[in-house]
Each structure stands twice: as structure tokens, then as C-alpha cells.
SEVEX-981853 format. One record per residue: x, y, z of N, C-alpha, C in turn. Coordinates in steps of 0.1 Angstrom, whole numbers, padded with zeros to 4 digits, always signed. Example, Ala and Ser with C-alpha at 12.3 -4.5 7.8 and 13.67 -1.06 7.14 Angstrom:
+0132-0057+0078+0123-0045+0078+0132-0033+0078
+0128-0022+0071+0137-0011+0071+0129+0000+0079
***
This chain:
+0008-0012+0000+0000+0000+0000+0009+0013+0000
+0005+0023-0008+0014+0035-0008+0012+0043+0004
+0022+0052+0007+0022+0061+0018+0027+0074+0014
+0024+0084+0022+0030+0098+0020+0041+0100+0030
+0052+0105+0026+0063+0110+0035+0062+0125+0034
+0059+0132+0045+0057+0147+0045+0067+0153+0054
+0075+0162+0048+0084+0170+0055+0077+0183+0059
+0075+0185+0072+0067+0196+0076+0074+0209+0076
+0067+0220+0077+0073+0233+0078+0075+0241+0065
+0071+0235+0054+0073+0242+0041+0060+0250+0038
+0062+0263+0035+0051+0272+0033+0046+0270+0018
+0032+0272+0017+0026+0271+0004+0024+0285-0002
+0027+0287-0014+0025+0300-0021+0021+0298-0036
+0012+0306-0041+0008+0305-0055-0007+0303-0057
-0010+0297-0069-0024+0295-0073-0027+0280-0074
-0039+0276-0071-0044+0263-0072-0058+0262-0077
-0061+0253-0085-0075+0252-0091-0081+0239-0085
-0093+0241-0079-0100+0229-0073-0105+0219-0084
-0105+0207-0081-0110+0197-0091-0126+0197-0091
-0131+0189-0100-0146+0188-0101-0151+0181-0089
-0164+0183-0085-0169+0178-0073-0171+0163-0073
-0165+0156-0064-0166+0142-0064-0180+0137-0062
-0188+0143-0052-0201+0138-0049-0211+0140-0061
-0209+0152-0067-0218+0154-0079-0214+0145-0090
-0201+0142-0092-0197+0133-0103-0203+0119-0102
-0203+0114-0090-0209+0100-0088-0224+0100-0091
-0231+0111-0089-0245+0111-0092-0248+0112-0107
-0241+0122-0113-0244+0124-0127-0239+0113-0136
-0229+0106-0132-0224+0094-0139-0235+0083-0139
-0242+0081-0128-0253+0071-0127-0264+0075-0136
-0267+0089-0137-0278+0094-0145-0276+0091-0160
-0264+0088-0165-0262+0085-0179-0269+0072-0183
-0273+0064-0173-0280+0051-0176-0294+0053-0180
-0299+0065-0178-0314+0068-0180-0317+0070-0195
-0307+0071-0203-0310+0073-0217-0301+0064-0226
-0305+0062-0238-0297+0055-0248-0289+0065-0256
-0291+0078-0254-0284+0088-0262-0271+0092-0255
-0262+0098-0262-0249+0102-0256-0251+0114-0246
-0244+0113-0235-0243+0123-0225-0229+0127-0222
-0226+0140-0224-0212+0144-0222-0211+0151-0209
-0201+0147-0201-0198+0153-0188-0184+0158-0187
-0183+0171-0183-0170+0178-0183-0166+0181-0168
-0153+0183-0166-0148+0186-0153-0149+0174-0143
-0148+0162-0148-0148+0150-0140-0135+0149-0133
-0134+0147-0120-0121+0146-0113-0115+0133-0115
-0102+0133-0117-0094+0120-0119-0090+0114-0105
-0100+0108-0099-0099+0103-0085-0104+0088-0085
-0100+0081-0075-0103+0066-0075-0118+0063-0075
-0126+0070-0067-0140+0067-0066-0147+0070-0080
-0143+0081-0086-0150+0084-0099-0145+0074-0110
-0132+0071-0110-0127+0062-0120-0133+0048-0118
-0135+0044-0106-0141+0031-0103-0156+0031-0108
-0163+0042-0106-0177+0043-0110-0178+0042-0125
-0168+0049-0132-0168+0048-0147-0166+0034-0151
-0157+0026-0144-0154+0012-0148-0167+0004-0146
-0174+0007-0135-0187-0001-0133-0196+0001-0145
-0197+0013-0150-0206+0016-0161-0201+0008-0174
-0188+0009-0176-0182+0001-0187-0185-0014-0186
-0184-0019-0173-0186-0033-0171-0200-0038-0176
-0210-0029-0174-0224-0033-0178-0227-0029-0192
-0217-0024-0200-0219-0022-0214-0221-0007-0218
-0219+0002-0209-0219+0016-0213-0207+0020-0221
-0209+0026-0233-0197+0030-0241-0192+0043-0235
-0179+0043-0232-0173+0055-0226-0162+0060-0235
-0163+0073-0239-0153+0079-0248-0147+0091-0241
-0133+0091-0241-0126+0102-0234-0123+0113-0245
-0129+0125-0243-0127+0136-0253-0114+0143-0249
-0111+0145-0236-0100+0152-0231-0099+0149-0216
-0088+0153-0209-0088+0151-0195-0100+0157-0188
-0107+0148-0180-0119+0152-0173-0131+0154-0182
-0131+0151-0195-0142+0153-0204-0145+0140-0211
-0157+0134-0207-0161+0121-0212-0175+0121-0218
-0177+0112-0228-0190+0110-0233-0195+0096-0230
-0207+0094-0225-0212+0081-0221-0225+0078-0229
-0226+0066-0234-0238+0062-0242-0242+0048-0237
-0254+0047-0231-0258+0035-0225-0269+0029-0234
-0265+0026-0246-0274+0020-0256-0273+0005-0257
-0263-0001-0251-0260-0015-0252-0258-0021-0238
-0266-0017-0228-0264-0022-0214-0268-0037-0214
-0260-0044-0207-0262-0059-0205-0266-0061-0191
-0279-0062-0188-0283-0063-0174-0279-0077-0168
-0276-0087-0176-0272-0100-0171-0259-0099-0163
-0251-0089-0166-0238-0087-0158-0240-0083-0144
-0252-0077-0141-0255-0072-0128-0255-0084-0118
-0257-0096-0122-0258-0108-0113-0244-0114-0111
-0234-0110-0118-0221-0117-0117-0214-0113-0104
-0206-0122-0099-0199-0120-0086-0189-0109-0088
-0182-0108-0099-0172-0098-0101-0178-0084-0101
-0190-0082-0107-0197-0069-0107-0201-0066-0093
-0207-0075-0086-0212-0073-0072-0200-0070-0063
-0189-0076-0065-0177-0073-0057-0172-0059-0059
-0172-0054-0071-0168-0041-0074-0178-0031-0068
-0191-0034-0068-0201-0025-0062-0198-0024-0047
-0195-0036-0041-0193-0036-0026-0181-0027-0022
-0172-0024-0030-0161-0015-0026-0163+0000-0029
-0175+0003-0034-0177+0017-0038-0191+0022-0033
-0191+0032-0025-0203+0037-0019-0213+0042-0030
-0207+0049-0040-0216+0055-0050-0223+0045-0059
-0220+0032-0057-0226+0022-0066-0241+0021-0062
-0245+0025-0050-0259+0024-0046-0268+0032-0055
-0262+0043-0061-0270+0052-0069-0273+0046-0083
-0268+0034-0086-0272+0027-0098-0286+0021-0097
-0291+0020-0085-0304+0013-0083-0315+0021-0090
-0316+0034-0088-0327+0042-0093-0327+0042-0108
-0316+0045-0115-0316+0045-0130-0319+0032-0136
-0312+0021-0131-0314+0008-0136-0329+0003-0135
-0335+0006-0123-0349+0002-0120-0358+0010-0130
-0356+0023-0131-0365+0031-0140-0364+0027-0154
-0352+0024-0159-0351+0021-0174-0352+0007-0177
-0348-0002-0169-0347-0017-0172-0356-0025-0164
-0362-0019-0153-0372-0027-0145-0366-0036-0135
-0352-0036-0133-0346-0044-0123-0332-0039-0121
-0327-0042-0109-0313-0038-0105-0308-0047-0094
-0295-0048-0093-0289-0057-0083-0276-0051-0079
-0274-0048-0066-0261-0043-0062-0258-0049-0048
-0245-0050-0046-0240-0054-0033-0241-0043-0023
-0241-0046-0010-0241-0036+0000-0228-0028-0002
-0230-0015-0004-0218-0006-0008-0209-0004+0003
-0196-0002-0001-0185+0001+0009-0184+0016+0010
-0171+0021+0012-0168+0035+0014-0160+0037+0026
-0162+0049+0032-0154+0053+0044-0159+0046+0056
-0149+0044+0065-0152+0038+0078-0155+0049+0088
-0168+0054+0087-0172+0065+0095-0184+0062+0103
-0187+0049+0105-0199+0046+0113-0210+0041+0103
-0222+0039+0109-0233+0034+0102-0238+0044+0092
-0242+0040+0080-0247+0049+0069-0259+0042+0063
-0271+0045+0068-0283+0038+0065-0286+0040+0050
-0293+0029+0045-0298+0029+0031-0313+0030+0031
-0319+0031+0042-0334+0030+0043-0341+0041+0034
-0335+0053+0033-0342+0063+0025-0342+0059+0011
-0331+0053+0006-0331+0048-0008-0342+0038-0010
-0343+0028-0002-0352+0017-0004-0366+0020-0002
-0369+0028+0009-0383+0032+0011-0388+0041+0000
-0380+0050-0005-0384+0058-0016-0387+0050-0029
-0378+0041-0033-0380+0033-0045-0392+0023-0043
-0394+0019-0031-0406+0010-0028-0419+0018-0031
-0419+0030-0026-0431+0038-0028-0434+0041-0043
-0423+0041-0051-0425+0043-0065-0429+0030-0072
-0429+0019-0065-0433+0006-0071-0422-0004-0072
-0411-0002-0065-0400-0012-0065-0403-0023-0055
-0399-0035-0058-0400-0046-0048-0386-0051-0045
-0382-0051-0032-0369-0054-0028-0368-0068-0022
-0356-0074-0024-0352-0087-0018-0338-0085-0013
-0334-0090-0002-0320-0089+0003-0315-0103+0006
-0304-0107+0000-0297-0119+0002-0286-0116+0013
-0289-0120+0025-0280-0116+0036-0267-0124+0035
-0268-0136+0030-0255-0144+0029-0245-0138+0019
-0251-0133+0008-0242-0126-0002-0241-0111+0000
-0250-0105+0008-0250-0091+0010-0254-0084-0003
-0264-0089-0009-0269-0084-0022-0283-0079-0022
-0286-0067-0027-0299-0062-0028-0304-0064-0042
-0316-0069-0044-0323-0071-0057-0336-0063-0057
-0338-0055-0067-0351-0047-0068-0356-0049-0082
-0370-0051-0083-0376-0052-0095-0389-0044-0095
-0395-0042-0107-0407-0034-0108-0414-0038-0121
-0427-0038-0121-0435-0040-0133-0439-0026-0139
-0434-0015-0133-0437-0002-0138-0438+0008-0126
-0429+0018-0126-0429+0028-0115-0440+0038-0117
-0446+0042-0106-0457+0052-0106-0454+0063-0096
-0456+0075-0101-0454+0087-0092-0463+0087-0080
-0458+0093-0069-0465+0094-0056-0460+0105-0048
-0466+0107-0037-0461+0117-0027-0453+0109-0017
-0441+0115-0013-0434+0109-0002-0427+0119+0007
-0426+0117+0020-0419+0125+0029-0407+0117+0034
-0395+0121+0030-0383+0113+0033-0380+0113+0048
-0376+0102+0054-0373+0101+0068-0360+0109+0072
-0352+0112+0062-0340+0120+0064-0337+0127+0050
-0330+0138+0051-0327+0145+0039-0314+0140+0033
-0314+0127+0029-0302+0120+0024-0299+0125+0010
-0287+0129+0008-0283+0134-0006-0283+0122-0016
-0277+0111-0013-0277+0100-0023-0291+0094-0024
-0298+0094-0013-0312+0088-0013-0320+0097-0022
-0319+0110-0020-0327+0119-0029-0323+0117-0044
-0310+0116-0046-0306+0114-0060-0312+0102-0066
-0311+0091-0059-0317+0078-0063-0332+0079-0067
-0339+0085-0058-0354+0087-0059-0357+0095-0071
-0350+0107-0073-0352+0116-0084-0349+0109-0097
-0338+0101-0098-0335+0095-0110-0345+0084-0114
-0351+0078-0104-0361+0068-0107-0374+0075-0111
-0377+0086-0105-0390+0092-0107-0391+0099-0120
-0380+0103-0126-0381+0110-0139-0387+0102-0150
-0386+0088-0149-0392+0079-0159-0404+0072-0153
-0409+0076-0141-0421+0070-0136-0434+0076-0142
-0444+0068-0142-0457+0073-0147-0464+0083-0137
-0467+0095-0142-0474+0104-0133-0465+0114-0126
-0469+0120-0115-0462+0130-0107-0457+0125-0094
-0444+0127-0091-0438+0124-0078-0435+0137-0071
-0439+0137-0058-0436+0149-0050-0427+0144-0038
-0415+0149-0037-0406+0145-0027-0404+0157-0017
-0408+0155-0005-0407+0165+0006-0396+0160+0016
-0389+0170+0021-0377+0168+0029-0366+0162+0020
-0366+0166+0008-0355+0163-0002-0342+0170+0002
-0331+0164+0000-0318+0171+0001-0318+0182-0010
-0311+0193-0007-0311+0204-0017-0296+0209-0019
-0286+0201-0015-0272+0204-0018-0270+0208-0032
-0260+0216-0035-0257+0220-0049-0255+0208-0058
-0250+0196-0052-0249+0184-0060-0262+0180-0066
-0272+0180-0057-0286+0176-0061-0291+0186-0071
-0289+0198-0069-0294+0209-0078-0287+0206-0092
-0275+0203-0092-0268+0201-0105-0273+0188-0112
-0276+0178-0104-0282+0166-0110-0295+0169-0117
-0304+0176-0109-0317+0180-0115-0316+0188-0127
-0307+0197-0127-0305+0206-0139-0300+0198-0151
-0292+0188-0149-0287+0180-0160-0299+0171-0165
-0307+0165-0156-0318+0157-0160-0328+0166-0168
-0330+0178-0164-0339+0187-0171-0334+0189-0185
-0321+0191-0187-0315+0192-0200-0317+0180-0209
-0318+0168-0202-0321+0156-0209-0335+0154-0213
-0344+0163-0207-0358+0162-0210-0367+0159-0199
-0361+0158-0187-0370+0156-0175-0377+0168-0171
-0387+0167-0162-0395+0178-0158-0395+0179-0143
-0385+0186-0138-0383+0187-0123-0384+0201-0119
-0392+0204-0109-0394+0218-0104-0391+0218-0089
-0389+0230-0084-0385+0231-0070-0371+0229-0067
-0362+0230-0078-0348+0228-0076-0342+0238-0067
-0334+0234-0057-0328+0243-0047-0336+0243-0034
-0348+0237-0034-0356+0237-0022-0357+0222-0017
-0364+0220-0005-0366+0207+0000-0379+0200-0005
-0385+0207-0015-0398+0201-0020-0396+0200-0035
-0394+0188-0040-0392+0186-0055-0405+0180-0061
-0408+0184-0072-0420+0179-0080-0414+0174-0093
-0417+0161-0096-0412+0155-0108-0423+0150-0117
-0425+0155-0128-0435+0150-0138-0428+0140-0147
-0433+0127-0146-0426+0117-0153-0427+0118-0168
-0417+0114-0175-0416+0114-0190-0413+0100-0195
-0416+0098-0207-0414+0084-0213-0399+0081-0216
-0392+0091-0219-0377+0089-0222-0370+0101-0221
-0356+0100-0220-0347+0111-0219-0338+0111-0231
-0332+0122-0234-0323+0123-0245-0309+0127-0241
-0301+0133-0250-0287+0136-0248-0286+0150-0241
-0274+0153-0236-0272+0165-0229-0257+0167-0227
-0253+0179-0224-0239+0182-0219-0240+0188-0206
-0230+0185-0197-0231+0190-0183-0217+0192-0178
-0215+0203-0171-0202+0206-0165-0203+0206-0150
-0195+0198-0143-0195+0196-0129-0189+0208-0122
-0195+0212-0110-0190+0223-0102-0177+0220-0096
-0169+0230-0092-0157+0228-0084-0161+0221-0071
-0152+0213-0066-0155+0205-0053-0154+0214-0041
-0165+0217-0035-0165+0226-0023-0157+0220-0012
-0156+0207-0011-0148+0201+0000-0133+0203-0002
-0129+0202-0015-0115+0205-0018-0112+0220-0016
-0121+0229-0019-0120+0243-0017-0118+0246-0002
-0126+0240+0006-0125+0241+0021-0112+0236+0026
-0107+0224+0020-0094+0219+0024-0083+0228+0021
-0083+0234+0009-0073+0244+0005-0073+0256+0014
-0085+0261+0018-0086+0272+0028-0078+0268+0041
-0081+0256+0046-0075+0252+0058-0060+0251+0057
-0055+0245+0046-0040+0244+0043-0034+0258+0043
-0040+0267+0035-0035+0280+0034-0034+0288+0047
-0044+0285+0055-0044+0292+0068-0033+0287+0077
-0030+0274+0077-0020+0269+0086-0006+0270+0081
-0004+0268+0068+0010+0268+0063+0011+0276+0050
+0002+0285+0048+0003+0293+0036+0011+0306+0037
+0016+0310+0025+0023+0323+0025+0016+0332+0014
+0003+0330+0013-0005+0337+0003-0009+0327-0008
-0021+0322-0007-0026+0312-0017-0039+0317-0023
-0039+0316-0037-0051+0320-0044-0058+0307-0049
-0070+0305-0045-0078+0293-0050-0087+0298-0061
-0085+0293-0073-0091+0298-0085-0104+0291-0088
-0114+0299-0093-0126+0294-0099-0134+0285-0089
-0138+0290-0078-0143+0282-0067-0159+0281-0068
-0165+0288-0077-0180+0289-0077-0185+0294-0064
-0180+0306-0060-0182+0311-0047-0196+0311-0042
-0206+0314-0051-0220+0315-0047-0225+0301-0043
-0218+0290-0047-0223+0277-0044-0217+0271-0031
-0208+0279-0024-0201+0274-0012-0209+0275+0001
-0221+0282+0000-0229+0283+0012-0221+0290+0024
-0222+0284+0035-0216+0291+0047-0202+0286+0050
-0196+0279+0040-0182+0274+0042-0172+0286+0045
-0172+0296+0036-0162+0307+0039-0165+0314+0053
-0177+0316+0056-0180+0323+0069-0176+0314+0081
-0177+0301+0079-0173+0292+0090-0158+0293+0093
-0150+0293+0082-0136+0296+0084-0133+0309+0091
-0141+0319+0087-0139+0332+0093-0142+0332+0108
-0151+0323+0112-0154+0322+0127-0142+0317+0134
-0133+0310+0127-0120+0306+0134-0109+0316+0133
-0113+0328+0127-0103+0339+0126-0096+0339+0113
-0100+0331+0103-0093+0330+0090-0097+0342+0081
-0088+0349+0075-0091+0360+0066-0094+0354+0052
-0106+0352+0049-0110+0346+0036-0115+0357+0027
-0107+0361+0017-0109+0372+0008-0115+0367-0005
-0127+0372-0008-0133+0369-0021-0128+0379-0032
-0123+0373-0043-0118+0381-0054-0125+0376-0066
-0138+0381-0069-0146+0376-0080-0150+0362-0077
-0146+0353-0085-0150+0339-0083-0138+0331-0077
-0128+0338-0072-0116+0332-0066-0116+0335-0051
-0108+0328-0043-0106+0331-0029-0091+0332-0027
-0087+0343-0019-0073+0345-0015-0072+0344+0000
-0062+0336+0004-0059+0334+0018-0045+0339+0021
-0044+0351+0027-0031+0356+0030-0024+0348+0041
-0011+0351+0043-0003+0344+0054-0009+0348+0067
-0011+0338+0076-0016+0341+0090-0005+0338+0100
-0001+0348+0107+0008+0346+0118+0000+0341+0130
-0012+0346+0131-0021+0342+0142-0035+0343+0137
-0044+0335+0142-0059+0337+0140-0066+0333+0152
-0077+0340+0155-0084+0339+0168-0098+0334+0166
-0102+0324+0173-0116+0319+0172-0125+0329+0178
-0136+0332+0171-0146+0341+0176-0155+0334+0187
-0162+0343+0195-0172+0338+0204-0186+0342+0198
-0196+0336+0203-0210+0340+0199-0212+0354+0204
-0223+0360+0199-0226+0374+0203-0228+0376+0218
-0233+0365+0224-0235+0366+0239-0223+0362+0247
-0212+0360+0240-0199+0357+0246-0198+0342+0249
-0207+0334+0245-0206+0319+0248-0196+0312+0239
-0193+0300+0243-0183+0292+0236-0187+0289+0222
-0177+0291+0213-0180+0288+0198-0182+0273+0196
-0193+0270+0189-0196+0256+0185-0197+0256+0170
-0191+0246+0164-0192+0244+0149-0198+0230+0147
-0209+0229+0140-0216+0216+0138-0220+0215+0124
-0222+0203+0120-0227+0200+0107-0242+0200+0106
-0248+0201+0094-0262+0201+0092-0265+0199+0077
-0277+0194+0074-0281+0193+0060-0280+0207+0053
-0277+0208+0040-0277+0220+0033-0290+0228+0035
-0289+0241+0038-0277+0250+0036-0268+0251+0048
-0269+0241+0057-0260+0240+0069-0246+0236+0064
-0237+0234+0074-0223+0231+0071-0222+0216+0067
-0215+0213+0056-0213+0199+0052-0204+0192+0062
-0208+0180+0066-0200+0172+0076-0186+0169+0071
-0184+0169+0057-0171+0165+0052-0160+0175+0055
-0163+0187+0060-0153+0196+0063-0149+0198+0078
-0156+0190+0086-0154+0192+0101-0140+0187+0104
-0135+0177+0098-0121+0172+0101-0111+0183+0098
-0113+0190+0087-0103+0201+0083-0104+0212+0093
-0117+0216+0096-0119+0227+0106-0113+0224+0119
-0114+0211+0123-0108+0207+0136-0093+0209+0136
-0086+0204+0125-0072+0206+0125-0068+0220+0125
-0075+0229+0117-0071+0243+0117-0073+0249+0131
-0082+0244+0138-0085+0249+0152-0073+0247+0161
-0065+0236+0159-0055+0233+0168-0044+0243+0169
-0043+0252+0159-0032+0263+0160-0039+0277+0161
-0052+0277+0164-0059+0290+0166-0057+0295+0180
-0060+0307+0183-0061+0313+0196-0075+0311+0201
-0077+0304+0212-0091+0302+0217-0095+0287+0216
-0107+0284+0219-0112+0271+0220-0125+0270+0212
-0128+0258+0207-0140+0256+0200-0145+0241+0202
-0158+0240+0202-0165+0227+0202-0168+0222+0188
-0163+0211+0184-0167+0206+0171-0177+0195+0173
-0189+0197+0167-0200+0187+0170-0204+0180+0157
-0200+0168+0156-0203+0160+0144-0215+0152+0147
-0226+0156+0141-0239+0150+0144-0243+0138+0136
-0237+0137+0124-0243+0127+0114-0236+0114+0114
-0223+0113+0118-0216+0100+0118-0209+0098+0131
-0211+0086+0137-0205+0085+0151-0191+0081+0151
-0184+0078+0140-0170+0074+0141-0161+0084+0134
-0166+0095+0130-0157+0104+0121-0147+0112+0129
-0149+0113+0143-0140+0121+0151-0129+0112+0157
-0129+0099+0155-0120+0091+0162-0105+0093+0157
-0104+0099+0146-0090+0102+0141-0082+0112+0150
-0089+0119+0159-0083+0129+0167-0072+0123+0176
-0072+0110+0179-0062+0104+0187-0048+0106+0181
-0048+0106+0168-0036+0108+0160-0031+0122+0162
-0040+0132+0162-0036+0146+0164-0031+0148+0178
-0038+0141+0188-0033+0142+0202-0019+0137+0203
-0016+0126+0196-0002+0121+0196+0008+0131+0190
+0003+0140+0181+0011+0150+0175+0013+0162+0184
+0006+0162+0196+0007+0173+0205-0005+0183+0206
-0016+0180+0198-0027+0188+0198-0035+0187+0211
-0041+0197+0216-0049+0197+0228-0064+0196+0224
-0068+0183+0225-0082+0180+0221-0088+0170+0232
-0100+0173+0235-0107+0164+0244-0119+0158+0236
-0118+0145+0234-0129+0138+0227-0140+0135+0238
-0151+0143+0238-0161+0141+0248-0169+0128+0246
-0172+0125+0233-0179+0113+0230-0178+0111+0215
-0184+0101+0208-0182+0099+0194-0186+0111+0185
-0193+0120+0191-0198+0131+0182-0192+0145+0185
-0185+0146+0197-0181+0160+0201-0166+0160+0205
-0159+0170+0201-0145+0172+0205-0143+0187+0208
-0136+0189+0219-0132+0203+0223-0118+0205+0219
-0115+0215+0211-0101+0218+0207-0097+0231+0214
-0085+0230+0221-0079+0242+0227-0067+0246+0219
-0068+0257+0212-0058+0261+0202-0045+0264+0208
-0034+0262+0201-0020+0265+0206-0016+0279+0203
-0023+0286+0194-0020+0300+0190-0006+0300+0184
-0002+0289+0177+0011+0288+0170+0023+0288+0179
+0020+0287+0192+0032+0286+0202+0037+0272+0204
+0029+0262+0202+0033+0248+0203+0031+0241+0190
+0040+0240+0181+0038+0233+0168+0035+0218+0170
+0028+0212+0161+0026+0198+0162+0038+0191+0159
+0039+0178+0163+0051+0170+0161+0048+0159+0150
+0058+0156+0143+0057+0146+0132+0054+0132+0138
+0046+0125+0131+0043+0111+0136+0040+0102+0124
+0040+0089+0127+0035+0079+0117+0021+0076+0119
+0012+0077+0109-0002+0076+0110-0008+0068+0099
-0021+0065+0100-0028+0058+0090-0041+0065+0088
-0044+0067+0075-0057+0074+0071-0069+0065+0072
-0079+0068+0080-0091+0060+0082-0101+0062+0071
-0102+0074+0066-0112+0078+0056-0107+0090+0048
-0114+0094+0038-0110+0105+0029-0107+0118+0036
-0117+0122+0044-0116+0135+0050-0107+0136+0062
-0106+0125+0070-0096+0124+0080-0082+0124+0074
-0081+0117+0063-0068+0116+0056-0063+0130+0052
-0071+0138+0046-0067+0151+0042-0064+0160+0054
-0071+0158+0065-0069+0166+0077-0055+0162+0083
-0052+0149+0083-0039+0145+0088-0028+0150+0079
-0030+0151+0066-0020+0156+0057-0017+0171+0060
-0028+0178+0063-0026+0193+0067-0018+0193+0080
-0022+0185+0089-0014+0185+0102+0000+0182+0100
+0003+0172+0092+0017+0168+0089+0025+0179+0082
+0018+0187+0073+0025+0198+0066+0029+0209+0076
+0021+0210+0087+0024+0221+0096+0033+0216+0108
+0036+0203+0109+0043+0198+0120+0058+0200+0118
+0065+0199+0130+0080+0198+0130+0084+0184+0127
+0093+0183+0117+0098+0169+0114+0092+0163+0102
+0094+0150+0100+0089+0143+0089+0079+0132+0093
+0067+0133+0088+0056+0124+0091+0054+0114+0080
+0048+0103+0083+0044+0093+0073+0029+0090+0075
+0021+0090+0064+0007+0087+0064+0005+0075+0055
+0000+0064+0061-0002+0052+0054-0017+0051+0050
-0020+0041+0041-0033+0039+0036-0038+0051+0028
-0029+0058+0021-0033+0070+0014-0042+0067+0002
-0045+0054-0001-0056+0052-0011-0069+0058-0007
-0071+0060+0006-0083+0067+0011-0083+0081+0006
-0072+0088+0007-0071+0102+0002-0072+0102-0013
-0066+0093-0020-0068+0092-0035-0082+0091-0039
-0090+0085-0031-0105+0084-0035-0111+0097-0037
-0106+0108-0030-0113+0120-0031-0105+0132-0035
-0092+0131-0037-0083+0142-0040-0074+0139-0052
-0075+0146-0062-0069+0144-0075-0054+0148-0075
-0045+0138-0076-0030+0141-0077-0026+0151-0066
-0030+0149-0054-0029+0159-0044-0015+0163-0041
-0005+0153-0040+0008+0156-0037+0015+0164-0048
+0012+0161-0061+0018+0169-0072+0013+0184-0071
+0000+0186-0069-0005+0199-0068+0000+0207-0057
+0001+0201-0045+0006+0208-0033+0021+0210-0034
+0029+0201-0040+0043+0203-0042+0046+0215-0051
+0037+0217-0061+0038+0228-0070+0037+0242-0062
+0030+0241-0051+0029+0253-0042+0040+0255-0032
+0049+0244-0031+0060+0245-0021+0060+0234-0011
+0050+0225-0011+0051+0215-0001+0062+0204-0004
+0065+0196+0005+0074+0185+0003+0068+0172+0007
+0061+0166-0002+0053+0154+0000+0058+0143-0010
+0062+0131-0006+0066+0121-0015+0057+0109-0013
+0054+0103-0024+0046+0090-0024+0056+0079-0025
+0054+0069-0016+0063+0057-0016+0054+0045-0014
+0060+0034-0018+0053+0021-0016+0057+0015-0002
***
């Protein structure tokens, strides 16, 4: 397994362009199954999860043409549904969380789908109930083979209905919307996720001929159509990578310009970093982070302890809490990081504590960080990345630490960050990939 060797203390300076959004890419790739016509997708990130999703599509017969780096055309006119039952295909599904979003498109267009229980990050339980309940209400019939860990769903015809989702699941909403666009009649989805990724998916589907209204809200109305056609779609910059670069620039930057961030789609991300005392400067559609000798965590208006917590959009994405936590370790002041959605996502803090960070892990969901105010630098350590977001947080910590660190299991980081060591080394970092 590859590892990163990181020599800490090198300052970052220059410009960097964020990759295309990983979470959006996984959704729109699945949507190409809804039509036999070509669909062109641009700004696809060159990362493990996206490349594996593309291979899954190829495995079932989707024709994939590469026009340029990050620019692909997909045509699902010769899909072989028999491959869905093969052990090799199911094994590939089991290693990729995004494979669950194949269910909706396959069910809507071919009347059946089969996927293995999906894998992904080791961040605690991640329920699939919203996916299954939504597809069942549309007319899908589920069977689960516990011995093989395989879900099978069939239908004799999907029919639109009203549904109130039990949670505002992003991937669950995506699956339901992709199935509903080809269902008979009208589907109304209340408590739908409304993240920019879902908005982008809906806009792409409308370009293909779908009839979706309420985009950007938690109430979606989908008028079913008989078929969809071709379209072109450009993926947004990855807001999680933008936030990761803000955190890096704050801790070890000497003036970093993050280009083309789609600022209006970032929600409260910039203001959340400002609450930690980070000077986030908007320059058109770019963000500039100057060098920070010090940054001080704010208090609430009544003087109470600052708390940063995740929430469904337009709240703060949980994917950035790991980065915000690491940035807090060198701030002046204290902050409570409250991770509400996943019970195992904060367990990586023991590695930061070993590096000298002052963190109290209250329970699986809450951690109090007492900032060093840059008076006590972190110490280099040997670590293992447990998931994508903890991995990038540990990389930021290692870049700011004294000495040389080693991060193992960096395949987790590769799943979400495109050629990350090459791009950061171009800014002045010293990161080496080794076997």
C-alpha cells in the first residue's frame, strides 16, 4: 500500500485550481444510464472513486469515450443487465459507496437492479433506508440476500406518488429523483436534500428532457416522462476541496489563491472559516488566503463558547469538520466541534493528540479543541488514514508539523483528491509518495 512522506514546515504560495466535485460526479455518472443517447460530462475529477464508477458503467456495457482530461461522453445504448448478477460486478459494487445510486436509474429504465451492500469510508453506520423506502413507494420490490450481501429490486412499472423522506439524504434523494423522472405520473418529494450536487443533477436531468421543479428547495416535484435524451453537463468545483485548501493556506500558507471556486455555491463554508479567525478574501470567483501569523476563534454574540456543527444544506457539510478541527489546533481560543451525522468520524483525533494537539474527545460526536496559538507546533508522527476527509486533515497536520511524518493507507485520500501531492508540491510542499 502506498504512503506519503511529508516534511513539515514548508510554506505554500501560489495558485491552485480545485477539481470537479466528487459527490456530484458520482450522481451524474449514474444518470447517464437513464437514456440510450450520448451524455457528455465535463470537469470530472481524476480520482479513484470516480474512475471506479466509470469502470462499473463500462462493465455493464456503457460506451465511454474520453474527449480530453476530465471530459467524457457516455452512451448506455447496449447495457447488458445480465452482468448485474455476476460475482465480479457485485464485488466491485461492494467496494464503492456510489454504486448504490445505480439502483434508481437501472430500475427506472430496465425494471430491475442488483447491487452489493456498498462500501466506502469507515465513519460509522450509513443507512440505506431512505433509498429503499423511496424506491418502494414508486413501485419497486426489494429482496435482500443476507448471505451474499446483495440487494435485488424489480418493478412492473414505476408510478409517481407523494413521499416524505425520513431524512434529507443526498444520495437517497438522487436515487429517488433518477427513478421518478421515468415513472408514470407525478412524484412529490418532501424533505428532499437540496445540496448543490442535487441541484446540478436535477439541472442535468432537465437538459435531458426531465420535468423537475422546486430545484434548490426541499420540495421537489417530478413530472414523469417516457424517455430522456442527450445533454452536456459541467461539474461544479469541489466545495470540500476548496475548504481543504482554505485550511491548508491558513495553517501553512504564504499567500494562496484558490481559482474558480464557484463562490456562490459554497454556502456558509467561507463564513465558518472566518469564525475561526481566518481571513477569507473573495476576489470575484476566486478566494485568496493571506499568510496568517495568528488567527483567533470568535465567540458567539452573547460571549458563549464557539460551536461548529454539521447540518443538511444549507448548513455546514460534515465533510469539512475534520479540516476545521485541524485548523483549530493552531488558533487562539477554543471551539467545540460537533459531528452529528456520523458516530465514528472524530476518532482520528487520537492521532492529532499524539502529535501534541490539545483535544478532548467528549464522545463519538463531540470534540473540544484548545488552540495552541502557533506557540506549540505539532510533532511529526507515523499515522494511518481511516477515511478520505480524516486523511486530508492528517495531511494538513503533517504539513504544519515539525519533522517528517508518514501517512499510510493513502488510497483513502486518493479516493477524493486528485493528484494531491503533485498539486501541493507545486505550491512549495514537500510530499513524497512511496510504496
